[in-house]
N, C-alpha and C positions, 0 to 999 in steps of 0.2 A: 291270273293264277297268282295265291299267295305265296310270296316270298320263304320258305322255310330251311333254316340253319340243319342240314342233316348229312352230316358226316359220321365214317365209322370212327370206330376206338381207334384204329390204329393209324390214322390220318391223325389225331392228336398226340400222339407220341413224339409227331416231330418239335424239334425243340429250335426255335426262332435265336438267332442270335441277336444282341443288346441293337446293334446296329441296324436292324430291320425295326425302323420305327413306324416310317408312314412310307405308305405304299400307293402308288398310281396305276392304274390298270386301264389303259386305251381298249376300248369296246367291252368294257366291264358289262355291259348289258346285254351281252350276247350268251352263248350258249358255254365256251370256252373260258370266256371272260368272267363269267358269272361264277363259274365253278375256281376258278382262282379268288376272286374276289371273298368266297364262301371258307374256303380253305386260309385268310391272310386274315379274316378277322374272328374265326375261332381261336387262331394263334396269339389272339389281343394286338395286333398290326393296324394302326391308325391307317383306313385304305379310304382312296376316292377312286371313283370311274368318270372317266372323260367318254363323252357319246354323245350323240346329235340330240337325244330324248331325252324325256323324265323317267325315274326308275324311282316310282314311290316303293317297291317292295324293297328296294336297296336303303334307301333312306331311312323307313323304318328300324332297321338295324344297323342305325350310325353310320353312313357309310356317306360319305359326300359324293353329289354328284355335279360334276362342271361338264356344264352344255356348252359342247361345241363340236367343233371340224377338226380333225387333224391337219387337213389342207391351210388351217389358218394359222401362221408360223406364231402369230402375235398371241393369239389367243390361247397356244401350248408355252410360250414362256412365262407368260401369267398364270397357266393350270398347275406347270410343274415346281412354282415356289415351294421351298421349303420341307419340300419331299428328299428321301432317300433311295429311293427304289423306285423303277418305272418296270411294268411288264407290258411290251406292246403286242397287246393281239390283235387289236383292229386292223381290218384289210376287207377290199370286195373280191370274196371269194366267187365260185361258179367255173362252168366250161365255157361260157360263152357271153359277149358283150363287148364294146368296143376298146381299143387302146389307150383312147387319152383317159376313162374314167379309171380305167384297170391303172395307169400310169400315175395319177394324178392322187390316188390315193393310198397303193401300195408301195410306189416309190418316192415322191415327191412328199406324202406324208410323212413317210418312213423318215425322210432326209429331217424333216421338223422336227420329229421326235428327237433324232441325235441332237440336234443344234439346241433345243430346249433344254436336254441333259447336260449339255457343255455349259449353257450359260447359265443354269442353276448347280452346277457343282455337282450335279447326281451321279451317284459313284457307281450304280447297278443298274444293267437294263439287259434286260430277258426278253428276246425277240421270240413269237411264234412262227414259226417257217413251214414247212409243207415237205415232205418226201417227192413230191413231183419238182422240185428243183433238180434233181438228176436222173429225174423218169429217163429210160431209153430203153421201153421193151422188159424182155425178161430179166427179173433182178431173183436171185434165190441167197437171202443170207447177206444180202449186200452189207459193207461198213459205211464209215464214212470217209474213206479215201476214195469212194466214187469221184468224178470230177461233175460240174454243173453238166446239166444238159445240154448238148452242142445244136439241138432243134427242139423248138416247142411248138407243141400243137394247140395253144390254148395261152391266151394273155396273162390268166392267173399266174400258172405256172413261170411264166417268163420274167413278169412283174416281180414274184415272190423271191425268184434267182436275183433278179438285180438288188431289193432292198435285203436280203439278207447278206451279199456280199458286203453292201456297203457298211452294215451292223458289224460283223464281224472285224470289218477293216478299221472298224472304229477304235476299237479296241484298244485301251493303253492305261497307264497306271490311273489318270485322273477319271476315266467310265471304264469300268470294267461290261465286255459283252458274251452274249452267249446265245445261241440259238434254239430252240427246241422245234424238230420235225415229227409231229404225232400222225398217225396214218388212220385214216378212216373213222375219226372221234363220233363216239356213238354213246346213248344209255338216258336215262331219266331228264328231260327237261328239254332234248332235241328238236330244234324247230326247221331241222334241213335234212340231213341226209335219211333217218328212219322213215320221219312223216312221208316225202316226196317217195320211198319206196315200198311203203306202204299203199299208198296212193296208186302208184301204179300196178301194183299186184292186183290190185281189190279190179282195178277195169280193164286188168289181163294185158297190159301192156308190156309185159317185161319177155325178154327171150334170151336162153341161154345163149351167151355168145364164144364162141369155140367149141372146144371141145368138152367145157364144165366142167374140168379138172384141175383149173387155175388156182393156185395158194395165195393168199393177201394178207397183209397185216391186218389188225383192227387194234383199235386204243377203247376202253371205258374211260368215260369221263372223268371218275376221280384219280384214275393214274395217269392222266393228262394233268389235271391239277397238279398233284404231288411231285411232278416232273419238274413243274416252271417253279414251285417254292424251292424244292432242292436245289435247282440251278443257281436261283438267286443266293441262297444260304451260303451255297459252296462260293460264290465270287467274292463274298463276304468274308472267307474263313480260307480253306485251303488255297483257293482262287486257281485249281487245276482246271476249271471249265473257261478259262479263259480266251474268248478268241476262235472258239469249237462251234461246232453244229453237232447236234447229240438226233439220231434215232430214238421214237418212242412207239412201244406198242405193247400188246400183250406176251407179247416174247413167245407165242406160238401163234403160228399163221394158221389161217381156216381155209378148207375148200369153201369159196366165196359163194357158190350155186347153193352146196349142200347146207351154210349157215343160211342162208336167205330163207331156204325153203322149210327147214327146220324154224324159223322165227314164223314162217307165213303158216307152217301146219300148227304152231302152238296158238295163234292169233285166228285159226277159221278161215284164212283166207286161201285161195287154191293156188296149189304150188305150181313155180313155173316147170314148164314140161317142152315147151316149145323152142325151136331150136335154130339159129343161125350160123352160118360161118363166119369166120373171123374176118376175113377178106370181102364178104359180101358184105358185112356190116361197116367197115373201116371206108367201103368205098361208097354206100347210101351215107356216112356222113360227113364226107368229103362232097359229095355232090347237094347234102341240105345245107351245109356251110355254105356254098358259092352261089345257092338259091337265097338263103336268109340273106347274105350281105347284099347282092345283087340289088334285091327291095330294102334292104335297111330294114330287116324284121327285127325287134328287141324281143321276140321271145325265142329262148332257148330251143333248140333242133330238138327231136326225139332220140336224135343220135347224132354225134359228132366224132371224127378220129380220135381225138384223146378218150374219150368216154369208151369208143370200140376195145381201144387197147387198155383201159383198166378192167373193162367188163370179162374181158380174155386172156390176159397174161398173168404171170405168178408175177406178183414184186413183193416179197417181204426182205426184212433187214435184221443186222443185227444188232443187239443193243447193250453189246457187252462194253462199249466204251461210258453208257449212261451210268451200267451198276459200276465200274470200276471208278469212274472221274467223281461222281455223287451220289454212289450209292442207293439210285434208283431202281424199283422192283414192282411189278404190278401186283401192288396189295390189295385187288378186288380181281378174282376170275373170270375167264368168259364164262362161265359157267352161273356163277351167281350173279355176275354183271345182266344177264340175259334175264334172269331171274326178275331183277329188281324193275330192269327197262319193261316187261312183261307188265308186271303187277303197277307200274307208272299208266302205261297205255291203257290199260284196262280200268284204272281208276282215272283216268282223267278225261279217256277219249280221243286221245293223240293217236287216231287211224290214219292221219293223212285226208 
């Protein structure tokens, strides 16, 4: 698919400081990373991406592609040379997989990013985290005072918590750091969340878990990108974001299953009506995890304990700290975001 620079007028209003001249985005070929890249180049920031593939749709727009692996410390030492800002977006995501790979990418890779920033005198590091680092069942309007979870149900959340703490602990006068925690990122260009949801919906593999009244935060892709850039800008000016983590969302939680079914209706996909109790789904997830681990099956199970809690529990967060510290606000509403995403799906056929 051709790379097109599509940004709304309000995103062009963000004034970049003179200090942000050259930025690197790890994972810049991915969904969130690419959105950050598009916003940066629209602001005239010379931008490079670090990734394991070639991205001709980016190079066509003047983006430098630095091909390599964040687990290669020497590569990052060379790649970050002469840049002043790093957006560390690259990660191994998902709810299933072995510890070693999650740790090597999300923890060791992040350690290498920090080291390369310090070695190259880079002053600004924005880390893409996740609310999963604090996930502990029901959460209603929780803020960043929440501690890290004491128990993790998937290696992704565990290793992201370790990496986020590492990044925030590295904050100092020489390297100012912050972490952005967007929840359920969606929108045009999504290659994971929405396509998988639609694919399962078409095959009638989805069931409402729990009572179906759980409220969750969602985050439109343009809003997530603007939060990253605003946070970096803050680190170079007011510096109120130093050493802090920030929840990012639409600012208005949705009833998860109503939102999913509304999207399905718009796309002529059968709505989800079958139900399963939370306890039954949780136990099924536990059993499947045991079977998959025993037989070393790498494919993700249809249900896990983490997924059961995500689908059944309410978890939404306050974005007041981001609003106060660096002026974040969701510039694309959920209604407008859904319209844009549906148009993209219908135009590209990205139905999973």
